[in-house]
N, C-alpha and C positions, 0 to 999 in steps of 0.2 A: 621567261621572266624578264620584265623590263624594269630598270631603275627609274622611278618616277619622282620628280619633285614638283611642288606646287607653289606658285607665287600668287598670293591673294586668297587666303583661307576664308572666303565668304561662304554664303549659303551653298553655292554650287561647288566651289573648290574643295572644301572639306568633305562634303558628302561623296563627290566623285573619287577623291583620293582614297577614302575609306573603302568604297566599292572596289576600286582597282586593287587595293591591298587584299581584300577578301577574295578576289578572283585570281590571286597568285602572283601578282606583281610586288615588287619591293618599293615601298614609299620611303625614300631616303631623307627627305627634308621638306619642311614647309616654311613659308614666309607669310607673316601676318602681323600688321602693326597695331590694329585696334584691339581694344579689350574683348570685343565680341569675337574677333578672329582667334585670339589666343584661347578663349574659352571653347570655341569649336574644335580647335586643334587638340585641346586637352581631353575633350569629350569623345571625339571621333578618331583621333590619331594619337592616342596616349603615349606611345613609345617612339613617336617621330620627333626628331630634334627640330627646334625652331631656329632658323638661320636668316641671314640677310639674303635678299634676292640673288645677289651675285654668287653667293656661296651655294645656294640651292641649285643654280644653273650649273656650277662646276661639278656638283655631285651627281647630275642627272643624265640619263640617256634620253629620256623624254621629259621635257620641261613644260609643265601645264600652266598656262597663264589664264587665271580666272579673275581678272580685274574688270572693272566697269568699262563699257564700250569706249567712252570718251578718253579714258586713261591708257588704253591698249597701245596706240601708236607710240606714245612717249616711253612706255615701259619697254617696248621692243627696241626702240632706238637707244635707250639708256643702257640696256643689257648688252647690246651689240657694241656700243661705245666703250663699255667696260672690258671688252675682250673675252667675255666668258661663254660667248656662243661659238661653238666649235664645229668643224666639219663632221657631218655624219649624224649628229644628234638630231632628234625630233623636237621641234618647237610647236606646240599646239595651243590654241585658245578655244574658249567655249562661247564666244560671242555669237548671237544669232545673225546680227547685222553684217558683221565683217566676214570676209573670205580669206583668200591667200594674199591679197595685195598688202594688207596691213603687216604681214610677216616678211615682206620683200627684203627688208634690211637683214633679217636673220638668214633668209635664203641666199643672199649675196655673200654672207659670211660662211656659206657651206652647209647650213642646217637644212633639214627637211621640214617644210611647213605643212601644217594640218589645222584645219578648222573643223570642230566637232561640237555641235550645239545640241544639248538635250532638250527636247520639246516637252518640258515638264516644269511645273512650278515647285519651288524648293522652300522648305522651312529651315534648312540648315541643321536638322537634327537627324537622329537615327531612323525616324519615321520614313524618311525619304528613301532609304536603302531598299525597302520593300517595293517601292514604286518604280524603280528603275527597270526590273525585268519587263520587257514588252514596250518600254518607252522607245520612241523614235529618236535617233540622233541625226540631225542634218549635217552631213559631212561634205566638205569640199577639200580636195587633195589632188596632187599630181598623179598621173596614172601609175607611176612606178611605186608610189606609196599607198595605193588603194588597198592592197591586201593587208597591209599592216593596220591601217585605219579600221578596216572591216573587222579584223581579229580583236582589236581593242573593244569594240562596241559589242560584238557578239559574245565576248568573254563575260560581259556583264549581264548577259541574257536580254540585251536590248536589240533594237532593229536599226541597221544602218540605211539611211536614205541619202543618196548622193545628190547634192544640189550644185548646179553650175555656178561659177563664180559671179556672173552677171545677174543671177537670180537671188542672191543671198538676201538683199534688202527686202524684196517682195516676199520671200519665204518668212522672214522675220515679222514683216508687217502683218501677214496673215495670222501668225500665232499671237502677236500682241493684240490685234484687233479682236480676236476671238476670246483669249483668256483675260487680258487686263481689263478690257472694256466690259466683259461679262461680270467681273467682280464689281465694277462700279454700278452696273445695271441691277445686279442682285442686291447690293447695299441700298440703293434707292428704293427698290421694291419692298424691302424689309422695313424701311422708314415709313413708307406709305401704309403698310399693313399695321405697324405699330400705332400710327396716327389714327387708324380706323378702329382700334381697340383690341387687335390680336395680342394675346398674352405671349405667344411664342411665334413670332413672324417666320423664323427659320423652319420650324416644324410645319407651319402652314404651307411654306413654299416648296419644301424639299420634294415631296412626291410629284408635284406638278412640274418643277424644273427638271427633275431627274427624267421624267417621261419625255418632256419637251426636248431635252438635249439628246436623249437617245433616238427619238424620232427624227430630229433634224439631221443627226449624223448618218442615219440610215436612208433618209428620204429627201433631204435637202428642202427646197421650197414646198414640196408636197405636204410637209409637216405643218405649215402654217395654219393656224386657227385664229379665232377671235373677231372682234368687231370690224377691224380694217378689211379683212378678207371677205367678211360677210357684207360689207358696205353699210354697216350700221351707223349712219351719220349722227343720229341723235345720241347714241351711246358715246361716240367720240366727243361730241359736244359737252355731254355731261361730265366725262373724264376731265376735259380741259377746264371746265368751270370749277370743279372741286380742287383740281391741282392748283389753280390760280388762288383759291381761297386758303389752301392748307400748305402746299409745298411748291411755290412758284419757281424755286431753283430747279425743280425736276422737269419743267416744261421744255426747255431746250433739248434735252436728251430724249424726252418723249416724242417731241415733234420730229426730230431727226430720224429716230427709228420708225416712227409711224409712216413718214413719207417714203423711206426706203421700202418698207413693207408694202405700202400701196403700189409703188412702182413694180415690185416683183409680182404682186398678185395680179396686176393688170397684164403683165407680160405672159403669165401662164393661164390667162383667160378666166380667172376666178372672180375678178373684180371688174365691173363694168366701168369703162372710162368715165362716164358721166357722174357715177358715184365717186370715183376717185377724185375728180375735179372738185366736187363739193367738200370732200374730206380734206384735201390739200388746202382749200381756201380757208376752212376752219383752223387748221394747223398754222397757217401763215399769220392769221389774225391773232391767234393766241401768242405766238412768238413775238409779234410786233408789240403787243401790250406789255410783254415782260421786258423786252430789250429797250423800248423807248416809250414808256407810258404817256409822257407829256405830249409827244408828237402824235400818238394815236388818239388821245382825247381831242386834240386840236382838229384832227382830220374828221373825227366824228361829228364835230359841231358844224362843219361846213355843209 
């Protein structure tokens, strides 16, 4: 059993602390300044005292820092400067972007640094607890601390994946590109369906997107279907026309994804280069009309 304290009871911190508590560790204290953080502590860590970050650190054998990425360096420096980081304690963060370098001040003070990022989206509620088993944690640690880090993660029923220090940002970019941009893509698709008259856009998309995601995870580019892969130039032209009429703000993302799709379809041999050129020309023209309509109208008159 490890005495764990958390600084930053946001969506991730409160949930992970509750999960560690359920797996047999002692959650000794939590720090959270916002009303939302206090509410999460009350809901997920009802018997855990709320303390200042320095007091949380003093009470902990493992200090879990779950603050925003940009705040993390200052939080580490502040705690070290306060003299509360002691030799032999573990100091961990849950940032996907950062590795061990951001914890170097704590390591210089004798602490054992650990980066452990759950590859999961969090609501900050008890719903997340059931999602942790099977979740992958991107871990970066020193070799001598590897076994401890692995035991923490496997104790949650999760899966450790060790990420080299110099690959942390790339690892995080892959997750953000896949998850965050997926949300934007799906939200735009639902708006288009609503504009087309769909009463329940989410229900319309759910079986299609579920199948597409499953196929993509299983087969990669081989799962691609649709007008780009088929080289249906006129269908793409029709899409762009109606988007310009109804949802012009969607055109830049449609164009970006369509061009990337065309590139991949050409590389795997399913889209003829000559058709790809025609599609890309249409896409570029549609984007130009949206980004600089006056200049495009001028060029058309020449």
